[in-house]
Backbone as a chain_set.jsonl record, in Angstrom:
{"seq": "MLTIPACCWLCQMPLRLPQHGICSVCLKALPAPPPVCPCCGLPASKNDAPCGRCQLHPPPWQRMILVSDYCEPLRKQVHQLKFSQGTARAVMLARLILLTWLTARRQRALPRPDLMLTVPLHHRRALKRGYNQLAPLAKQLSHWTGIQWRPEALTRWRAGKVQHRLSASARRRNLRGAFRLEIDVNGRHIVLLDDVVTTGSTVAELSRLLMRAGAASVEIWCLCRTL", "coords": {"N": [[0.838, -1.19, 0.0], [0.583, 2.186, -0.889], [1.873, 5.056, 0.732], [1.162, 8.403, 1.716], [3.559, 10.855, 1.882], [4.403, 12.891, 4.719], [4.255, 16.429, 4.58], [6.063, 19.551, 4.536], [4.657, 22.261, 6.265], [4.972, 24.769, 5.221], [6.392, 24.901, 2.677], [5.47, 22.668, 1.401], [6.993, 20.5, 0.614], [8.137, 17.051, 0.812], [8.758, 15.673, 4.065], [11.613, 14.642, 5.873], [11.614, 14.073, 8.56], [8.693, 13.636, 9.743], [7.382, 14.433, 12.105], [8.321, 16.931, 12.743], [7.118, 18.888, 11.175], [7.982, 21.088, 9.714], [10.379, 21.859, 7.277], [14.025, 21.817, 7.193], [15.052, 23.793, 5.546], [12.999, 25.732, 5.336], [12.828, 26.356, 8.02], [15.276, 27.65, 8.526], [14.866, 29.817, 6.904], [12.919, 31.357, 8.075], [11.759, 34.562, 9.036], [13.813, 36.387, 11.123], [13.251, 38.171, 14.156], [13.91, 41.713, 14.656], [16.554, 43.169, 16.745], [15.365, 42.868, 20.0], [13.935, 43.909, 23.11], [14.664, 41.911, 25.914], [12.836, 41.829, 27.891], [10.272, 43.221, 27.419], [9.907, 42.582, 24.765], [9.765, 44.308, 22.613], [11.092, 46.316, 19.847], [14.538, 47.158, 20.242], [17.745, 48.683, 20.947], [19.627, 46.8, 21.63], [19.658, 43.306, 22.52], [20.242, 42.169, 24.959], [19.778, 43.366, 27.349], [17.433, 45.107, 29.465], [15.259, 47.449, 27.84], [15.027, 51.088, 27.574], [12.361, 51.802, 28.048], [11.445, 49.686, 29.668], [13.124, 49.959, 31.855], [12.242, 52.336, 32.967], [9.472, 51.925, 33.251], [8.713, 49.048, 34.199], [7.259, 46.067, 32.824], [4.584, 43.908, 34.092], [5.568, 41.332, 34.01], [8.579, 39.257, 33.821], [10.245, 38.333, 31.693], [10.236, 37.885, 28.093], [9.695, 35.534, 25.584], [9.848, 35.213, 22.184], [8.991, 34.082, 18.913], [8.776, 35.327, 16.371], [8.059, 38.363, 14.542], [4.668, 39.449, 13.925], [4.076, 38.355, 11.137], [4.13, 37.115, 7.723], [5.735, 33.926, 7.113], [4.42, 32.947, 9.361], [2.165, 34.26, 10.288], [-0.086, 33.401, 8.756], [-0.116, 30.692, 9.489], [-0.622, 30.804, 12.247], [-3.132, 31.992, 12.179], [-4.608, 29.962, 10.923], [-4.402, 27.955, 12.875], [-5.804, 29.197, 14.917], [-8.37, 29.968, 14.028], [-9.35, 28.154, 12.149], [-9.575, 25.473, 12.86], [-7.047, 24.36, 12.777], [-5.38, 22.47, 14.191], [-3.528, 20.531, 13.605], [-1.222, 21.802, 12.968], [-0.04, 22.378, 15.33], [2.138, 20.953, 16.509], [4.339, 21.684, 14.921], [4.355, 24.494, 15.343], [4.643, 24.629, 18.12], [7.155, 23.511, 18.346], [8.745, 25.526, 17.237], [8.549, 27.502, 19.208], [9.771, 26.103, 21.29], [12.445, 25.756, 20.3], [13.231, 28.423, 20.173], [13.104, 29.178, 22.865], [15.025, 27.412, 23.962], [17.341, 28.368, 22.754], [17.444, 30.995, 23.818], [17.658, 30.325, 26.497], [20.142, 29.084, 26.591], [21.832, 31.187, 25.804], [21.354, 33.177, 27.715], [21.46, 31.941, 30.133], [19.054, 31.093, 31.385], [16.737, 30.155, 33.969], [14.712, 27.162, 34.279], [11.232, 27.397, 34.054], [8.714, 26.287, 36.435], [6.036, 25.85, 36.133], [3.421, 25.853, 33.795], [1.091, 27.948, 32.266], [-1.856, 28.86, 30.412], [-3.279, 31.423, 28.359], [-6.624, 32.029, 29.014], [-9.791, 31.192, 27.39], [-13.051, 32.619, 27.301], [-15.853, 30.655, 28.3], [-18.027, 30.629, 26.53], [-16.929, 31.551, 24.138], [-15.051, 29.563, 23.728], [-16.725, 27.368, 23.304], [-17.964, 28.169, 20.938], [-15.773, 28.311, 19.179], [-14.819, 25.771, 19.47], [-12.548, 24.761, 20.633], [-9.586, 25.505, 22.586], [-7.005, 27.105, 21.155], [-4.492, 27.204, 22.249], [-4.122, 24.987, 23.814], [-3.155, 22.501, 22.477], [-0.572, 23.403, 21.861], [0.534, 23.919, 24.404], [0.406, 21.367, 25.512], [2.288, 19.908, 23.991], [4.645, 21.399, 24.507], [4.862, 21.14, 27.283], [5.313, 18.398, 27.465], [7.795, 18.144, 26.146], [9.526, 19.814, 27.625], [9.172, 19.18, 30.285], [7.885, 20.855, 32.014], [5.268, 21.463, 34.193], [1.92, 21.575, 33.122], [-1.003, 23.358, 33.744], [-4.055, 23.417, 32.785], [-6.457, 24.277, 33.872], [-5.954, 26.362, 35.531], [-6.241, 29.157, 35.102], [-9.078, 31.133, 34.518], [-11.527, 32.696, 32.463], [-13.993, 34.691, 33.375], [-15.6, 36.743, 32.6], [-16.736, 37.722, 29.492], [-16.424, 39.997, 27.674], [-15.431, 42.269, 24.984], [-14.22, 41.41, 21.66], [-10.746, 41.307, 21.519], [-8.917, 42.06, 19.402], [-10.233, 43.965, 17.971], [-10.189, 46.318, 19.287], [-8.867, 49.454, 20.577], [-5.658, 50.201, 22.157], [-6.036, 51.349, 24.76], [-8.727, 50.745, 25.152], [-8.577, 47.986, 25.182], [-7.273, 47.501, 27.607], [-9.202, 48.398, 29.445], [-11.238, 46.634, 28.832], [-10.318, 44.22, 29.792], [-10.084, 44.415, 32.502], [-10.392, 42.931, 35.563], [-11.326, 40.57, 34.413], [-10.366, 37.988, 34.66], [-9.767, 34.986, 36.572], [-7.899, 33.309, 39.088], [-7.352, 29.966, 39.776], [-5.763, 28.229, 41.234], [-3.088, 27.633, 43.629], [-0.297, 29.655, 43.38], [1.849, 30.511, 44.769], [5.18, 31.372, 45.162], [5.923, 30.111, 42.805], [7.591, 29.694, 39.666], [6.574, 30.884, 36.716], [5.535, 30.143, 33.389], [3.756, 31.829, 30.987], [1.685, 31.153, 28.395], [0.942, 32.302, 25.134], [-0.527, 32.903, 21.874], [-0.313, 35.149, 20.07], [1.049, 38.24, 20.906], [-0.042, 41.431, 21.116], [-0.682, 44.391, 21.969], [-0.005, 43.672, 24.497], [-1.785, 43.767, 26.57], [-3.44, 41.672, 27.53], [-1.678, 39.63, 28.524], [-0.42, 41.207, 30.393], [-2.456, 41.853, 32.258], [-3.003, 39.276, 33.222], [-0.476, 38.608, 34.234], [-0.198, 40.475, 36.308], [-2.214, 39.531, 37.995], [-1.173, 37.016, 38.671], [1.259, 37.723, 39.939], [0.301, 39.193, 42.105], [-0.792, 37.107, 43.493], [1.373, 35.9, 44.538], [3.302, 34.702, 42.901], [6.635, 33.785, 41.99], [7.947, 34.564, 39.663], [7.119, 35.589, 36.303], [7.087, 34.513, 33.04], [6.738, 35.224, 29.65], [5.748, 33.338, 26.889], [5.47, 33.307, 23.422], [4.247, 32.885, 20.051], [4.209, 34.98, 18.158], [4.983, 38.466, 18.214], [3.62, 41.57, 17.925], [5.359, 43.972, 16.371]], "CA": [[0.0, 0.0, 0.0], [1.343, 3.417, -0.948], [1.567, 6.03, 1.777], [1.405, 9.787, 1.327], [4.53, 11.406, 2.825], [4.076, 14.158, 5.374], [4.902, 17.549, 3.899], [6.313, 20.779, 5.277], [3.488, 23.126, 6.254], [5.249, 26.025, 4.543], [6.757, 24.742, 1.267], [4.778, 21.48, 0.9], [7.924, 19.441, 0.219], [8.12, 15.924, 1.759], [9.62, 15.814, 5.234], [12.367, 13.474, 6.329], [11.127, 13.84, 9.924], [7.325, 14.174, 9.672], [6.911, 15.021, 13.354], [8.772, 18.313, 12.867], [6.126, 19.756, 10.549], [8.619, 22.135, 8.911], [11.68, 21.375, 6.815], [15.167, 22.588, 7.675], [15.222, 24.967, 4.688], [12.027, 26.744, 5.762], [13.17, 26.768, 9.378], [16.358, 28.629, 8.436], [14.397, 30.989, 6.159], [11.951, 32.141, 8.83], [12.298, 35.899, 9.345], [14.178, 36.622, 12.523], [12.87, 39.512, 14.603], [15.035, 42.626, 14.889], [16.911, 43.172, 18.172], [14.231, 43.223, 20.85], [14.163, 43.906, 24.555], [14.357, 40.603, 26.472], [11.778, 41.967, 28.888], [8.966, 43.522, 26.821], [9.821, 42.011, 23.435], [9.649, 45.351, 21.597], [12.389, 46.659, 19.27], [15.487, 47.852, 21.115], [19.073, 48.797, 20.346], [20.322, 45.544, 21.905], [18.726, 42.321, 23.057], [20.789, 41.496, 26.136], [19.491, 44.164, 28.544], [16.133, 45.786, 29.353], [15.254, 48.722, 27.128], [14.725, 52.246, 28.405], [10.958, 51.737, 28.464], [11.297, 48.745, 30.775], [13.826, 50.478, 33.025], [11.393, 53.366, 33.572], [8.161, 51.355, 33.584], [8.801, 47.609, 33.943], [5.982, 45.359, 32.7], [4.339, 43.046, 35.249], [6.261, 40.054, 33.858], [10.027, 39.439, 33.882], [10.893, 38.044, 30.415], [9.372, 37.467, 26.996], [10.301, 34.712, 24.542], [9.007, 35.292, 20.991], [9.582, 33.464, 17.731], [8.832, 36.207, 15.211], [7.06, 39.407, 14.368], [3.41, 38.91, 13.394], [4.17, 38.517, 9.695], [4.203, 35.841, 7.014], [4.669, 32.939, 6.918], [3.791, 32.479, 10.595], [0.848, 34.874, 10.466], [-1.099, 32.515, 8.173], [-0.169, 29.458, 10.273], [-1.3, 31.118, 13.507], [-4.547, 32.216, 11.855], [-5.206, 28.645, 10.694], [-4.499, 27.305, 14.184], [-6.72, 29.899, 15.806], [-9.726, 30.15, 13.532], [-9.751, 27.185, 11.129], [-9.396, 24.112, 13.362], [-5.757, 23.888, 12.265], [-4.584, 21.96, 15.307], [-2.434, 19.697, 13.1], [-0.033, 22.647, 12.921], [0.405, 22.685, 16.687], [3.459, 20.403, 16.796], [5.311, 22.534, 14.245], [4.42, 25.802, 15.996], [5.211, 24.425, 19.455], [8.599, 23.275, 18.179], [9.392, 26.824, 17.028], [8.671, 28.125, 20.536], [10.776, 25.341, 22.037], [13.783, 26.081, 19.801], [13.531, 29.806, 20.557], [13.376, 29.189, 24.299], [16.29, 26.732, 24.225], [18.408, 29.296, 22.365], [17.504, 32.058, 24.824], [18.129, 29.745, 27.764], [21.583, 28.853, 26.472], [22.535, 32.463, 25.699], [21.163, 34.027, 28.9], [21.473, 31.09, 31.332], [17.736, 31.229, 32.015], [16.233, 28.993, 34.708], [13.513, 26.551, 33.709], [10.015, 27.593, 34.862], [8.193, 25.026, 36.975], [4.599, 25.769, 35.927], [2.976, 26.446, 32.546], [-0.317, 28.332, 32.208], [-2.248, 29.375, 29.103], [-4.295, 32.477, 28.354], [-7.906, 31.313, 28.892], [-10.927, 31.691, 26.623], [-14.353, 32.539, 27.959], [-16.449, 29.365, 27.921], [-18.893, 30.768, 25.355], [-16.065, 31.637, 22.958], [-14.463, 28.237, 23.529], [-17.745, 26.517, 22.699], [-18.163, 28.611, 19.56], [-14.595, 27.938, 18.392], [-14.692, 24.324, 19.573], [-11.304, 24.377, 21.306], [-8.636, 26.575, 22.871], [-5.882, 26.834, 20.27], [-3.247, 27.111, 23.015], [-4.023, 23.698, 24.493], [-2.195, 21.572, 21.863], [0.777, 23.949, 21.998], [0.979, 23.706, 25.781], [0.586, 19.926, 25.724], [3.568, 19.526, 23.414], [5.742, 22.057, 25.219], [4.97, 20.52, 28.601], [5.92, 17.075, 27.267], [9.202, 18.275, 25.765], [10.333, 20.532, 28.625], [8.945, 18.682, 31.638], [7.218, 21.878, 32.821], [3.88, 21.072, 34.457], [0.883, 22.422, 32.526], [-2.257, 23.33, 34.475], [-5.012, 24.116, 31.921], [-7.593, 24.804, 34.621], [-5.473, 27.328, 36.517], [-6.771, 30.479, 34.815], [-10.379, 31.141, 33.855], [-12.06, 34.001, 32.092], [-15.394, 34.608, 33.782], [-16.327, 37.803, 31.894], [-16.329, 37.593, 28.096], [-15.935, 41.247, 27.099], [-15.421, 42.391, 23.53], [-13.079, 40.784, 20.995], [-9.62, 42.196, 21.762], [-8.214, 42.605, 18.242], [-11.018, 45.047, 17.384], [-10.17, 47.455, 20.209], [-7.635, 50.219, 20.741], [-4.86, 49.762, 23.307], [-6.68, 51.752, 26.012], [-9.971, 49.981, 25.278], [-8.2, 46.614, 25.547], [-7.005, 47.459, 29.048], [-10.488, 48.501, 30.156], [-12.009, 45.431, 28.528], [-9.761, 43.071, 30.51], [-9.999, 44.676, 33.935], [-11.205, 42.039, 36.377], [-11.955, 39.531, 33.585], [-9.764, 36.675, 34.878], [-9.666, 34.439, 37.918], [-6.866, 32.298, 39.318], [-8.017, 28.862, 40.478], [-4.798, 27.387, 41.94], [-2.071, 28.333, 44.419], [0.94, 29.846, 42.616], [2.812, 31.159, 45.656], [6.557, 30.918, 45.031], [6.139, 29.37, 41.563], [8.136, 30.37, 38.488], [5.5, 30.559, 35.777], [5.542, 30.55, 31.995], [2.403, 32.119, 30.503], [1.734, 30.9, 26.956], [-0.05, 32.931, 24.26], [-0.132, 32.745, 20.474], [0.121, 36.448, 19.56], [1.01, 39.373, 21.832], [-0.156, 42.665, 20.323], [-0.331, 45.483, 22.888], [0.434, 43.102, 25.766], [-2.782, 44.016, 27.614], [-3.942, 40.426, 28.109], [-0.652, 38.997, 29.356], [-0.143, 42.106, 31.517], [-3.504, 41.661, 33.254], [-2.799, 37.966, 33.839], [0.765, 38.652, 35.016], [-0.494, 41.18, 37.564], [-2.993, 38.609, 38.812], [-0.265, 35.977, 39.177], [2.217, 38.307, 40.879], [-0.442, 39.505, 43.338], [-1.04, 35.845, 44.191], [2.616, 35.426, 45.143], [4.213, 34.04, 41.969], [8.011, 34.274, 42.085], [8.256, 35.226, 38.396], [6.255, 35.263, 35.165], [7.793, 34.584, 31.761], [5.777, 35.113, 28.55], [6.174, 32.655, 25.662], [4.485, 33.514, 22.365], [4.711, 32.681, 18.694], [4.428, 36.258, 17.483], [4.833, 39.729, 18.933], [3.44, 42.656, 16.969], [6.461, 44.923, 16.596]], "C": [[0.878, 1.247, 0.0], [0.919, 4.35, 0.173], [1.902, 7.43, 1.266], [2.384, 10.399, 2.325], [4.027, 12.694, 3.452], [4.882, 15.276, 4.733], [5.087, 18.726, 4.847], [5.09, 21.68, 5.158], [3.719, 24.397, 5.447], [5.534, 25.853, 3.052], [6.131, 23.529, 0.608], [5.718, 20.406, 0.351], [7.893, 18.319, 1.252], [9.143, 16.109, 2.877], [10.357, 14.512, 5.533], [11.921, 13.076, 7.728], [9.731, 14.432, 10.015], [6.872, 14.885, 10.935], [7.332, 16.471, 13.521], [7.806, 19.303, 12.228], [6.68, 20.835, 9.646], [10.008, 21.654, 8.526], [12.801, 22.306, 7.287], [15.387, 23.849, 6.848], [14.271, 26.08, 5.119], [12.328, 27.247, 7.17], [14.253, 27.839, 9.357], [15.898, 29.922, 7.774], [13.375, 31.823, 6.911], [12.533, 33.5, 9.198], [12.583, 36.054, 10.835], [13.731, 38.012, 12.93], [14.09, 40.4, 14.729], [15.459, 42.524, 16.356], [15.731, 43.664, 19.021], [14.643, 43.168, 22.311], [13.804, 42.533, 25.11], [13.227, 40.64, 27.498], [10.418, 42.173, 28.223], [8.801, 42.963, 25.417], [9.663, 43.024, 22.323], [11.031, 45.729, 21.066], [13.249, 47.493, 20.215], [16.844, 47.879, 20.432], [19.899, 47.531, 20.573], [19.357, 44.599, 22.612], [19.257, 41.592, 24.288], [20.569, 42.288, 27.42], [18.137, 44.841, 28.367], [16.26, 47.13, 28.653], [14.93, 49.867, 28.088], [13.289, 52.253, 28.898], [10.796, 50.862, 29.69], [12.042, 49.198, 32.027], [12.988, 51.535, 33.742], [10.064, 52.79, 34.067], [8.17, 49.859, 33.29], [7.415, 46.993, 33.768], [5.794, 44.425, 33.893], [4.879, 41.631, 35.104], [7.761, 40.33, 33.795], [10.737, 39.243, 32.535], [9.849, 37.711, 29.364], [10.199, 36.705, 25.961], [9.364, 34.745, 23.341], [9.752, 34.713, 19.796], [9.795, 34.494, 16.633], [7.887, 37.379, 15.394], [5.795, 38.755, 13.789], [3.353, 39.181, 11.89], [4.208, 37.14, 9.049], [5.622, 35.268, 7.112], [3.939, 32.51, 8.186], [2.405, 33.056, 10.792], [-0.259, 33.956, 9.953], [-1.242, 31.247, 9.01], [-0.887, 29.677, 11.608], [-2.795, 31.315, 13.267], [-5.26, 30.892, 11.627], [-5.385, 27.892, 12.008], [-5.644, 27.886, 15.002], [-8.165, 29.859, 15.34], [-10.225, 29.071, 12.573], [-9.505, 25.742, 11.552], [-8.06, 23.514, 12.904], [-4.855, 23.332, 13.34], [-3.456, 21.041, 14.848], [-1.132, 20.482, 13.031], [0.595, 22.838, 14.292], [1.802, 22.166, 16.978], [4.543, 21.272, 16.172], [5.475, 23.866, 14.972], [4.998, 25.693, 17.406], [6.718, 24.209, 19.373], [9.342, 24.587, 17.951], [9.568, 27.566, 18.349], [9.762, 27.434, 21.336], [12.19, 25.725, 21.602], [14.191, 27.494, 20.206], [13.873, 29.889, 22.039], [14.717, 28.534, 24.618], [17.475, 27.624, 23.858], [18.574, 30.407, 23.4], [18.048, 31.54, 26.15], [19.637, 29.526, 27.741], [22.347, 30.175, 26.486], [22.478, 33.274, 26.984], [21.184, 33.25, 30.208], [20.169, 31.201, 32.108], [17.384, 29.986, 32.82], [15.001, 28.416, 34.016], [12.317, 26.85, 34.602], [9.494, 26.251, 35.37], [6.684, 24.873, 36.796], [4.238, 26.498, 34.64], [1.48, 26.71, 32.606], [-0.6, 28.895, 30.819], [-3.302, 30.462, 29.268], [-5.654, 31.824, 28.115], [-8.877, 31.994, 27.944], [-12.164, 31.682, 27.509], [-15.075, 31.305, 27.436], [-17.361, 29.48, 26.702], [-18.056, 30.845, 24.076], [-15.406, 30.297, 22.668], [-15.46, 27.28, 22.889], [-17.963, 26.88, 21.236], [-17.003, 28.179, 18.669], [-14.408, 26.427, 18.395], [-13.459, 23.858, 20.32], [-10.548, 25.646, 21.672], [-7.365, 26.264, 22.089], [-4.559, 26.71, 21.004], [-3.052, 25.748, 23.661], [-3.06, 22.73, 23.807], [-0.765, 22.084, 21.904], [1.335, 23.65, 23.383], [1.246, 22.232, 26.059], [1.934, 19.457, 25.189], [4.735, 20.121, 24.192], [5.948, 21.469, 26.609], [5.662, 19.162, 28.501], [7.408, 17.199, 26.995], [10.06, 18.866, 26.869], [10.228, 19.955, 30.031], [8.32, 19.708, 32.563], [5.751, 21.485, 32.984], [2.911, 22.082, 33.848], [-0.411, 22.236, 33.301], [-3.314, 24.097, 33.674], [-6.168, 24.768, 32.666], [-7.221, 25.967, 35.531], [-6.067, 28.717, 36.337], [-8.107, 30.35, 34.1], [-10.755, 32.575, 33.52], [-13.556, 33.969, 32.367], [-16.247, 35.707, 33.155], [-15.81, 37.877, 30.468], [-15.729, 38.878, 27.551], [-16.003, 41.237, 25.585], [-14.186, 41.695, 22.962], [-11.901, 41.757, 21.003], [-9.052, 42.83, 20.497], [-8.997, 43.723, 17.541], [-10.954, 46.334, 18.204], [-8.839, 48.188, 20.164], [-6.906, 49.735, 21.99], [-5.526, 50.121, 24.628], [-7.975, 50.991, 26.238], [-9.687, 48.537, 25.654], [-7.975, 46.511, 27.048], [-8.291, 47.524, 29.851], [-11.298, 47.218, 29.998], [-11.577, 44.235, 29.378], [-9.783, 43.223, 32.028], [-10.953, 43.76, 34.705], [-11.84, 40.883, 35.625], [-11.485, 38.124, 33.93], [-9.789, 36.284, 36.355], [-8.583, 33.371, 37.961], [-7.446, 31.222, 40.222], [-7.069, 27.966, 41.267], [-3.842, 28.264, 42.739], [-0.785, 28.432, 43.597], [2.031, 30.483, 43.467], [4.202, 30.536, 45.49], [6.874, 30.201, 43.727], [6.717, 30.278, 40.472], [7.296, 29.943, 37.292], [5.847, 31.006, 34.367], [4.088, 30.684, 31.561], [2.445, 32.076, 28.986], [0.595, 31.604, 26.237], [0.396, 32.728, 22.829], [0.425, 34.054, 19.913], [-0.011, 37.493, 20.662], [1.013, 40.638, 20.992], [0.229, 43.856, 21.191], [0.218, 44.953, 24.207], [-0.586, 43.249, 26.876], [-3.234, 42.729, 28.304], [-2.905, 39.795, 29.025], [-0.286, 39.89, 30.54], [-1.179, 41.917, 32.624], [-3.331, 40.33, 33.98], [-1.533, 37.948, 34.693], [0.555, 39.373, 36.34], [-1.275, 40.277, 38.516], [-2.089, 37.556, 39.446], [0.713, 36.534, 40.205], [1.542, 38.698, 42.185], [-0.69, 38.254, 44.169], [0.236, 35.216, 44.733], [3.554, 34.694, 44.216], [5.61, 34.642, 42.081], [8.42, 35.014, 40.824], [7.255, 34.775, 37.348], [7.052, 35.507, 33.886], [6.77, 34.362, 30.646], [6.438, 34.368, 27.387], [5.089, 32.895, 24.619], [5.099, 33.202, 21.012], [5.089, 33.998, 18.041], [4.203, 37.426, 18.433], [4.674, 40.818, 17.874], [4.427, 43.764, 17.28], [6.201, 46.245, 15.89]], "O": [[1.809, 1.353, 0.797], [-0.26, 4.421, 0.52], [2.827, 7.604, 0.472], [2.072, 10.46, 3.514], [3.326, 13.483, 2.819], [6.048, 15.092, 4.384], [4.361, 18.874, 5.829], [4.546, 21.845, 4.066], [2.756, 25.04, 5.028], [4.975, 26.586, 2.237], [6.238, 23.362, -0.607], [5.258, 19.483, -0.321], [7.653, 18.574, 2.433], [10.239, 16.628, 2.663], [9.786, 13.424, 5.452], [11.855, 11.89, 8.051], [9.588, 15.613, 10.332], [6.078, 15.824, 10.872], [6.766, 17.181, 14.353], [7.688, 20.437, 12.69], [5.93, 21.443, 8.883], [10.731, 21.103, 9.357], [12.553, 23.432, 7.72], [15.853, 24.862, 7.371], [14.68, 27.234, 5.253], [12.112, 28.419, 7.477], [14.163, 28.826, 10.086], [16.45, 30.991, 8.034], [12.994, 32.894, 6.439], [13.683, 33.582, 9.63], [11.707, 35.875, 11.681], [13.821, 38.945, 12.132], [15.201, 39.896, 14.895], [14.784, 41.853, 17.137], [15.179, 44.738, 18.78], [15.582, 42.466, 22.685], [12.725, 42.026, 24.803], [12.727, 39.596, 27.919], [9.502, 41.38, 28.442], [7.679, 42.874, 24.918], [9.443, 42.633, 21.177], [12.035, 45.497, 21.739], [12.765, 48.402, 20.89], [17.063, 47.173, 19.448], [20.786, 47.228, 19.775], [18.375, 45.027, 23.219], [18.771, 40.511, 24.623], [21.108, 41.931, 28.467], [17.731, 45.121, 27.239], [17.236, 47.856, 28.844], [14.603, 49.646, 29.254], [13.019, 52.658, 30.028], [10.104, 51.23, 30.639], [11.639, 48.863, 33.141], [13.014, 51.628, 34.969], [9.594, 53.124, 35.155], [7.686, 49.438, 32.239], [6.487, 47.358, 34.49], [6.747, 44.174, 34.632], [4.668, 40.804, 35.992], [8.18, 41.485, 33.724], [11.729, 39.918, 32.263], [8.73, 37.31, 29.683], [11.253, 37.165, 25.523], [8.205, 34.347, 23.456], [10.971, 34.835, 19.682], [10.865, 34.542, 16.025], [7.032, 37.384, 16.28], [5.847, 37.655, 13.238], [2.679, 40.103, 11.433], [4.305, 36.124, 9.736], [6.595, 36.019, 7.184], [2.946, 31.788, 8.109], [1.55, 32.413, 11.4], [-1.262, 33.754, 10.638], [-2.357, 30.771, 9.223], [-1.667, 28.83, 12.044], [-3.623, 30.859, 14.057], [-6.389, 30.71, 12.082], [-6.419, 27.259, 12.223], [-6.361, 27.161, 15.691], [-9.081, 29.732, 16.152], [-11.403, 29.068, 12.216], [-9.255, 24.881, 10.708], [-7.959, 22.309, 12.672], [-3.677, 23.684, 13.399], [-2.521, 20.791, 15.609], [-0.052, 19.891, 13.034], [1.678, 23.415, 14.391], [2.586, 22.856, 17.629], [5.551, 21.566, 16.814], [6.598, 24.32, 15.195], [5.755, 26.563, 17.837], [7.465, 24.672, 20.234], [10.465, 24.743, 18.43], [10.606, 28.184, 18.586], [10.579, 28.09, 21.981], [13.044, 25.992, 22.448], [15.35, 27.74, 20.542], [14.813, 30.581, 22.429], [15.469, 29.04, 25.45], [18.488, 27.639, 24.557], [19.691, 30.726, 23.809], [18.802, 32.228, 26.837], [20.324, 29.75, 28.737], [23.401, 30.272, 27.114], [23.43, 33.98, 27.316], [20.956, 33.82, 31.274], [20.17, 31.379, 33.326], [17.698, 28.873, 32.399], [14.329, 29.11, 33.254], [12.375, 26.582, 35.802], [9.799, 25.204, 34.799], [6.105, 23.886, 37.251], [4.686, 27.621, 34.41], [0.695, 25.826, 32.947], [0.313, 29.353, 30.132], [-4.112, 30.426, 30.195], [-5.828, 31.13, 27.114], [-8.806, 33.202, 27.718], [-12.3, 30.819, 28.377], [-14.93, 30.946, 26.267], [-17.463, 28.535, 25.919], [-18.429, 30.274, 23.051], [-15.221, 29.929, 21.508], [-15.093, 26.474, 22.035], [-18.126, 25.999, 20.391], [-17.215, 27.734, 17.541], [-13.894, 25.864, 17.429], [-13.334, 22.669, 20.615], [-10.825, 26.722, 21.144], [-6.718, 25.249, 22.347], [-3.598, 26.172, 20.455], [-1.93, 25.391, 24.02], [-2.204, 22.169, 24.49], [0.17, 21.286, 21.975], [2.467, 23.186, 23.52], [2.198, 21.889, 26.76], [2.641, 18.699, 25.853], [5.702, 19.424, 24.499], [7.083, 21.318, 27.059], [6.491, 18.815, 29.343], [8.204, 16.442, 27.551], [11.211, 18.46, 27.037], [11.089, 20.206, 30.874], [8.225, 19.475, 33.768], [5.072, 21.205, 31.996], [3.06, 23.29, 34.033], [-0.87, 21.111, 33.498], [-3.461, 25.305, 33.859], [-6.791, 25.701, 32.159], [-8.081, 26.504, 36.229], [-6.367, 29.39, 37.323], [-8.248, 29.544, 33.18], [-10.359, 33.524, 34.196], [-14.303, 33.288, 31.664], [-17.475, 35.623, 33.171], [-14.615, 38.067, 30.239], [-14.622, 38.852, 27.013], [-16.557, 40.32, 24.978], [-13.227, 41.424, 23.685], [-12.031, 42.895, 20.554], [-8.733, 44.019, 20.503], [-8.48, 44.356, 16.621], [-11.592, 47.327, 17.855], [-7.817, 47.626, 19.767], [-7.45, 48.964, 22.781], [-5.58, 49.287, 25.533], [-8.297, 50.629, 27.369], [-10.474, 47.922, 26.373], [-8.424, 45.56, 27.689], [-8.456, 46.791, 30.826], [-11.965, 46.779, 30.935], [-12.379, 43.342, 29.651], [-9.529, 42.262, 32.754], [-12.169, 43.814, 34.517], [-12.785, 40.269, 36.121], [-12.132, 37.153, 33.538], [-9.827, 37.13, 37.248], [-8.378, 32.63, 37.0], [-7.966, 31.516, 41.298], [-7.526, 27.025, 41.915], [-3.791, 29.48, 42.552], [-0.244, 27.414, 43.165], [3.038, 30.947, 42.932], [4.376, 29.329, 45.657], [7.995, 29.722, 43.556], [6.38, 31.458, 40.373], [7.307, 28.775, 36.903], [6.381, 32.096, 34.161], [3.289, 29.766, 31.743], [3.153, 32.863, 28.356], [-0.56, 31.528, 26.654], [1.56, 32.415, 22.58], [1.515, 34.068, 19.342], [-1.068, 37.615, 21.28], [1.957, 40.891, 20.243], [1.38, 44.291, 21.145], [0.842, 45.701, 24.959], [-0.298, 42.895, 28.019], [-3.392, 42.701, 29.525], [-3.207, 39.461, 30.17], [0.117, 39.384, 31.587], [-0.822, 41.831, 33.798], [-3.489, 40.255, 35.199], [-1.518, 37.338, 35.761], [1.063, 38.942, 37.374], [-1.014, 40.271, 39.719], [-2.23, 37.243, 40.628], [0.972, 35.897, 41.226], [2.132, 38.555, 43.256], [-0.788, 38.323, 45.394], [0.2, 34.133, 45.316], [4.529, 34.107, 44.685], [5.761, 35.852, 42.247], [9.165, 35.991, 40.898], [6.625, 33.725, 37.477], [7.618, 36.583, 33.689], [6.008, 33.397, 30.701], [7.537, 34.716, 26.956], [3.907, 32.705, 24.906], [6.318, 33.248, 20.845], [6.158, 34.121, 17.443], [3.356, 37.379, 19.325], [5.537, 40.957, 17.007], [4.342, 44.415, 18.321], [7.021, 47.16, 15.97]]}, "num_chains": 1, "name": "protein.A"}
């Protein structure tokens, strides 16, 4: 019986290692972000020290790990994962986050977080979409890194408006008091996983919630950061 070889999600060429989801040529060709601040993830003159913005007004998290700017080819892949039931892409996208984190960990001697949380969806939006697109990413990353993933830890009890349709100030107002923490995080080093960070309002609100609850640190991992 003939079998159909697994193909790279980006160039559609057959893969030698199907579980990777992306060939080595496309992996090397992915656009690297410009120098960004290791704290806020925004463009900076160098990427080994907090930028001036973060020195004056530090965000409520300690570090940000990002794969790329929100541009092609990842933009289309994230959109498929998020809105088109494209969960088959999760292994490939999770691997990109893993490789980025491993590189940052080696270069900056970063400690390994001991707890992984994901940005929650309101239950009505989750029912409408059919799934939380971050769940398959977190499952893979937890398996590869050994970091415990607690999907039930954060809940969104107030739906609010769709974030990407709002201005930065409206996003902050929309998220105020929207989340609840359901577990004890006192003294824990937490990685908070999201797919795309735009203004940072969502991860900031969640980071403040975690730090108020006694978390030792919060590290943001995301596929894309709008630069």
